[in-house]
N, C-alpha and C positions, 0 to 999 in steps of 0.2 A: 580514449575516443574510438580506437579501433573496435572495441567491444560494442560501442553504441551506434556506430555508423550503419550497420546492417538494418537498423530500425528506420533509416531514411531511404532504404533501397526501393520501396514501393513508390516513392516520390522522386526518383532519380531525375526525371524530366525537369522538374522545377529546380532541383539542386544544380543541374547543369546549366539551365537557362539563366538563372539568377547571376552567376559570374559573367556569362557572355554579355548580358545586358549591362552589367556594371562596367565591363571593358569598353563598350561603346560610350557609355556615359562619361567615363574618365577621359577617353580619347577626345570627345567633344569639349570637355571642360579644359583640357590641356591646350587646346588650340586658341582659346580666348586671349590669353596674355600676349601670344605672339602676333595675333591679328591686331590687337590693340596697339602693340608696339609698332607694327607696320603703318597703321593709320597715323600715329604720332610722328614717326620719323620719316615717312614717305608721303602719305596723303596730305597731311596738314602742312608739312614743311615745304612740299612742292606745290601746294594749292591745287591738287588734283582731285576735284570733287567727284567725278565718276569713279575714281579709284576708292574714295572714301565710302561712296554709296555701295559699291560692289562688295567691299570687305564688310561693311555694316550688315548688308543682307546675308552674307555668309555667316556672320556671327549670330544673326537671328535664327537662321535655319539650324545651326549647331545647337543653339540654346533650346529650341523646340525639340530637337532629337534627344538632347540630354534629359529634358523634362519627361518625355515619353518613356525613355529607357529607365529613368530613375523610378517612375511610378510602376512600370512593369516589373522592375527588379524587386520593389517592395512587395508587390502582389505575389511574385514567384517565391520569394524568401518566406513570406507569411504562410503560403500554402505548404511549402516544404517543412517549415518548423512546426506548424500545427499537425501535419501528418506524422512527423517524427515524434511529437509528444503523445499523440494518440496511440501509435504503435508501441511506444515505450511503456505507457501506462497499461496497455493491454497485455504486454509481455510480463510485466510485474504482477498483474492480477492473476494471470495463468500460473505463474510460478508460485504465488502465495497459495493458490488453491491446491497445490501439490504438497504443501507443508504439513508436517505432522504437528501435533499439539506442542511438542518440544520446540520445533522451529519457531512457532508463533510465540511461545513463551520467551524464547531467547530475544526476539526483537521487541516484543510488546505490541499490542494492538495499536496504541496511539502512535508509536513510531512508524509502523507500517502505513498508517493513514497519512502521516506527514510525508513519508517518502513518495507515496503515490500521487500526492497533490502538490505540496509546496516544492519539494525537490524536483519533481518532474517539470513543473511550470518554470522553475528557474533554469533548468537545462534547455527547455524549449525556447525560452527567451534568448539564452546564450547562443543557441544554434542559429536563430534568426539573425542575431547580431553578427555572427561569424559570416553568414552568407551575404550580409549587406555591407559590412565594414572590413572584415578580414581580407577580402579581395580588393576592395576599394583602397584601403589605406596603404598597403605595400605598393600597389600599382601606381597610385598617385605619387607616392614618395619617390619611387624609382624614376618615373618619367619626369617629374618636376625637377629632381636633382640633376638629371642629365641635361635638361633644358637650361637650368641655371648654370651648369658648367660651361655649356656652349656660349652663353651670354658673357660670363666673366668668371674664369676659374679661380682667380685670387680671392674675389669677394665670396666665393662659395666656401672658403675655409672657415667662415663663421659657423656653418652647419657642422663642420667637423668638431668644433668645440661644444656646440649646443647638444648634439645628439647623444654623446655618452652620458651627459648629466641627466638627461631625461630618462634614458634607458636604465641607468643604475638606480635612480630614484624609484622608477616604476617597479623594477624587479624586487627591490627591498620592501617596498610597500606591499606588493603581492605576496611575498614570502610570509610576512607577519600577519597580514589580513586573512590568508587562507586558513591558518590554524584557528584564528578567532571566529571565523564564520562557521567552522566545524563545531566549535563549542556552542555557538548561538543556535545551530540546528538541534543540538541535543537539548538545549533549554526549551526550544519550541516543542520537542517531543513531550517534555514534562508539562508544558502549558496545555497542550492538547489532551494529555492524559487527565489532567485536573478537570478540564471542561467536560470531556466525555464521561468521566465517572459521575460528575455532578448531575448531568442531564439524564443519564440512564437511571440514576437512583434518586431522582428529584422527589418522588413520593415519600421515600424514606427520610430524606432531608427535611421535608416539611412536617412529616409525622413526628419527628423528634425535635423540631424547631431548631435545627442546626444551621440555619442560613448564615448566621454570623461566622460560624466556624468555617463553613465552605467558602465564604467570601475571603476570609483571612488566608485560607489555603490557596485560593486563586490569586490573591494579591501577591503572595510570596512567589508563586511560579511566574506570574506576570512581571514582577520586579526583577527576578533573576534573568528572564529573557531580555528585558529592557536593558539591564546593565551589560549583558553579553553583547547586545546589538550596539550599544554605545561604544563599547570597547573596540568592536570591529570597525564601526564607522569612523571612530576617532583616528584610525590609521588611514582609511580611504580618503578622508577629507584633505589630506596633505597633497594628494595627487594634482588637483586642479591649481592650487596656488603655485606649486613648483613649476608646472607647465606654463602658466601665465607669466611667471617671473622670467623664465628662460626665453619665452616668445617675445616679451617686451624688450628685454636686453638685446635679443637678436635683431629685432626691428630697428632699435636705436642704432646698433652697430652698422646695419646695412645702409641706413639713411646717412649716417656720418661718413662712412668710407665711400659709399656710392655717390654721395653729393660731391665729394672731393674729386672723384673720377670724372663726373659730369662737368665740373668746373674746369678741369684740366683738358677736357675735350677728348678723353680716351674712352668715353662711354656716352651713348646717346640718352636723352631724356626718356624716350620710349623704352629703351633697353632697361633703364633703371626701374621704370614702372612695371615692366614685364618681370624683371628679376624679383621685385618686391612681391608680385602676385605669386610667383613660383615659390618664393620663400614662405609665404603664408600657407600655400598648399602643402609644402613640406612639413611645416610645424603643425598644421592642422591634421595631417595624416599621422604624425607622431602622437598627437593628442588622441586621435581615434584609436591608435594601437594601445596607448596607455589605458584608455577607457575599456577596451576589450580585455586587456590583462586584468583590470580590476574586476570586470564581470566574470572572467574565467576563474579568478581567485575565489569569488563567491560560489561559482558553479562547481568548483573542484570538490568542495565539501559535499555538495549534493550528489555529484557524480560518483564519488566513492561510496556514499550511502546507497545509491541505486544499484551500483554494480555489486555491492555486498549482498543485496537481495537476489539479484539475478545469478550470482555465482554460488549461492547456497544450494547444496544438494539436499533434497529431502532425506531425512534419516530413515524414513520408512518408504520402501518402494518395492515393486515386484522384482523377482529374480530375473536376471538377464535372459535365461532360457524361456521364461514365461513371456517377457516382453517381445521376444523374437518371433513368436507365433501369432497368427491372426486371432482376433478377439473371440471368434466362434470356436476356436480350438483350445482356448485356455482352460485350465482346470476350474471346474465349477463346484460349488458346495452342494453335495448330493443329499445330505440330510442334516438334521439339527443336533447330532450327537456332539458332546463337548468333553474334552479331557484335559485337565491340568496335571502336568507332570513336574513335580518339584519346582514349582514356579516361585521365583523371588524377583522383586522389583524395587527399584529406588529411582526417584526423580533425578534427572541430570543436574537440576538446579539445587539439589539438596545441599545444605551447608554442613550437615553433620556426616553425610555419607552413609547413614543408616538405611536399611531396607524398609520400605513401607509394607511390603508383603514378604513373608518369610516361609519358604519351603511348603507352598500350598499344593496339595494334590487331591483331586477328586474327579469323578467322571459321572456323566449322565447320558441316558439314551435319548434318542430323538422322540419328541412328543411328551417328555416328562416336564413336570413343573418343579422348579428348583427355587428355594427361597434363601435369601441371605439376610441374616440379622446380626446385630452387634451394636456396641456403643458407638456414639459419634466419634469419628476419627479412626475407626477400626479398619479402614481401607476398603469398604464395600464398593463404593463407586469406582475406586481405582481398579479393583479386580474386574468388574464388568467392562471397563474401558479397554482392557487388554484383549478382550475377545474380538472386537472389530478392528483391533490393531491400531487404536489411536496412539498407543505407546507400545514399544517393544519390550518384551521381558528382559530382565537383567540376567537371569539364570533360568534354566529349565525350558520347557516348551509347552505350547498350547495347541491342541488338535481340535479342529472343527470338521465334521463330516469325515473323520478318519485321516485328515491331512493336517500337517503343520500349517498354521495360519500364514507363515512366511512363504509357503509354496503357492499361495493365491496372489493374483493381482489385488491390491487393496480395494479397488473399486468393485470387483466381482464379489469379494468377501463381504463388503458392506451392503451391497445390493441384496444379499441373502439374510441380512440382519435388520430387524426393526428395533428402533430405540425410542423410548419415551424418557427423556432426561429428567434429572432432578429439578433443573431449572427449565421450565417449559418455554420454548421459543416459538413464536409465531411471527410471520413476516408481513410487511405492509402489502395489502391486497385483499381479495375477497376470501371468505371462508372456503369456497370451492378451490381457489388457487392454492391455499395452504394444504388442503387435504390431498390435492393432486401431486404434492411433493412425493407422496408415497408411491403413486402410480400415475405418471403423467397422462397415460392413455385410458384412464378409467372412465367408464360410462356413468351416466347420472344414476342408474340403478345401483351400480357398485358403490358409488359415493353414499347414497342413502342407506345401503345395507351396512357399510362400515360405521356410519354415524349412529345407526340404530343399535349396533352391537356395542358401541362405546357409550350408549345412553346420551347421545348428543343431539339426536334428530329432533326431539321435542322442542328443546329451547332454540335450536337453529330455525325451525319453522315458525317459531313465535316472533322472530324478527320480521319487520316489514319487507325486507329484501331477501329474506331466507338465506340461501347459500351465496347470494350475491352481496351480502352485507360486507361492507368494507371494514377491515380490521386495521387499527392504528399500529404503529411500529411496536413490536413486542406483544401485540394483542391487548393494548391498554384499555380498550372499550368493552372487554368481557371480563367476567369474574374469574377468580383463580380456579374454581371447579370447572367452569365452562372451558377455560383454556386447557386444562388437563384432559378433558374428554375430547376436544378437537385434536389434540396431540396423539391421543390413543387411537382415534379413528384414522389419523394420518399413517400411523404405524401398522394398523391392522389391514388397511386396504391393500398393502403390497403382499399380503399372505407370506410372511417371511419364514425362513427355516428356523430362525431363532428370534424370539421377541424378548427384549430386555426392558423391564419396567423399574426405573430407579425412583422409588418412593413416589410413584406417579398417581396414586389415588388418595393422597393425604388430604386433598381439599374437597373430597366428595364424601357423602354420608355412607354409612354402612350398608344400607339397603341398595343404593346405587352401585356400590362397590361389589356387592354380591351378584348383581345382574351382569356386571362387566366380567366377573370371573366365570359366570355361567356361559357367557358368549365365547370366552376363550376355550372352554371345554367342548362346546358344540361346534364351533367354526374353525378352530385352530388345533384340531386333534393331532396333527402331525408336526406341529410347531413346538419346539422346546421353549418354554417360558421361564425366564429368570426374573424373580421378583425381589426387590429390596424394599423392605417395609419396617416400620416401627411397631405397628399394631399386630399382635399375634393373631387376631381375628382375620387378618388379611392373608395369613400364610398357613393356617392350620390345615388347609386342604392339600398343601404341597406334597409331592411324592418324597421329597427330601429337603431337609432344612439344614443349612450350613451356618454354624455360629462362628463368627470371626471375633477374635479378641487380640487387639494390638497387632493386626496384620497376620495373625496365625489362625489356623483352624482349631477351634477349641473342641467342638463336637459336631457330629453329623448324624442325622437320623430323621425319622418322621415325627410328627407331633406326639404320638403315643409313646414311642421309645425315648424321646428326649425328655418328656415329662416324667418318665419313670427313672431315667438314669443320669440326666445332665443337671448338675447343680446350678449352672448359669441359666439354663432355660427355665428351671423351676423358679429361680429368683425373679426372672423377667415376668413369668406367668403370674406369680403371686403379687408382684408389684402392680401389674395392670389389673388383676382381679380386684385387689383392694381399692385401687383408684376408681374402678367402675362401681364398686359397692358404695364407696363414700359419695360418689356422684348421685347414685340412686337414693341414698339416705337424705341427701340435701334436697332432692326433688320432692321427696315425701314430706 
């Protein structure tokens, strides 16, 4: 909790006000039994009506004050808890934004979503309960117990027997339930993952008519979470019966022994009524403490999961000496030159421990066009993801602009690099909003110029709303080729030092692709362009072509030299040439 309390600092006023209001509320409530006792034993017994009226009016005033303070406490605790939850979610989101791909892979996307929503909400509700009940319950218990002792110390021994039973039972229930709720949260991660995957890939599911399979997968995850929830709740449900059993036996004991004391004349009727009222307050306060403990046992699992995210240090960060200087003085990428020096890489989550890339070395000058080809799974996308430092190399080093990528602040490095990923991602919003991701302050002329270069201007203007056309999540209301061209425009508008195209023209025709390449040559002359493609027609113009085979460089050269000397390139060329020939024959 010490790690989480700073998130409530902004709302300290409400955090302080809530307990103060609760103190007043409890004070007013504690006076009621004593005032009622005085009415019974003094006012009614003596027939003093003015006394009864005076005490009655006092009770009404105290009741009104208690109601006002109780409502104000509820408002204050709600404000504090809502603010706490808001700050906590914001802190988690900020931390997640600093995570590398490895950090995100470690937690999983579904788990991070659950932690930011379900877990944060549970902690927010627990925080509110603490402000409302954690102060009230102990305070009510202490004051009521003292008052009960002053009325009759011997009769108060009943509480000495009842309290340990309740505390031991609540502690044992909390201990078992906490572990079961932690398991339930993991099952909730699995359920969210199943739902998320299904909704994202719903078109694929329907295309292959796999609805029944997805339903079964969801039912399995749902049943697992349900069973985990039942196991957790099956422990919690014992709390209330045990509490009620102890409270009922305590009430019977008080009436039994207290009635004997009243009959013997050693205790007044009003005192017995007051004692019973205090007894109910004591037992009710213990019940509240028990409820809080149960809530905390549930929140404990969520708290650990939230703290795990907040305590995770990004495995990719700027050097301390770079972070220590102002942003304007940090090292910047001067040009688009790239050099790989004996680079090897393996994923931290690899089960075999084998390198995905092995001893990769090459270099290119700023402004050159570099092409990467190779069979599926030859680590082409992995190689280019090391340049903007989405992952760190396992061995060797990568230089960009003459400096090791680890010498840059990751944000500065990535601002100098434009990427069009293999999976084109567009965000909910207008086409203009998506293109402005590349350059937030771009003018309308710059937007049109970038779209024209990416061969996207014509189809964008054909839409009724043009650049203000709303795109659905992921760009579901545009075609694959249109989506690719919007992504290319988004990357080109920033005029990057390095432009990485990961199979980003696969959905456009050859004529359009050639126009896009022409735009690269004319408008990004000083930009180093790295192209991953399957079609040789897309890369024949490249200054250098790198052939990857099982994570290693098999050959390097231009189209002419590779066609003359590389057996792998010759094989790819012949297979594509024959495929094109067969296609032409079929058309004839």
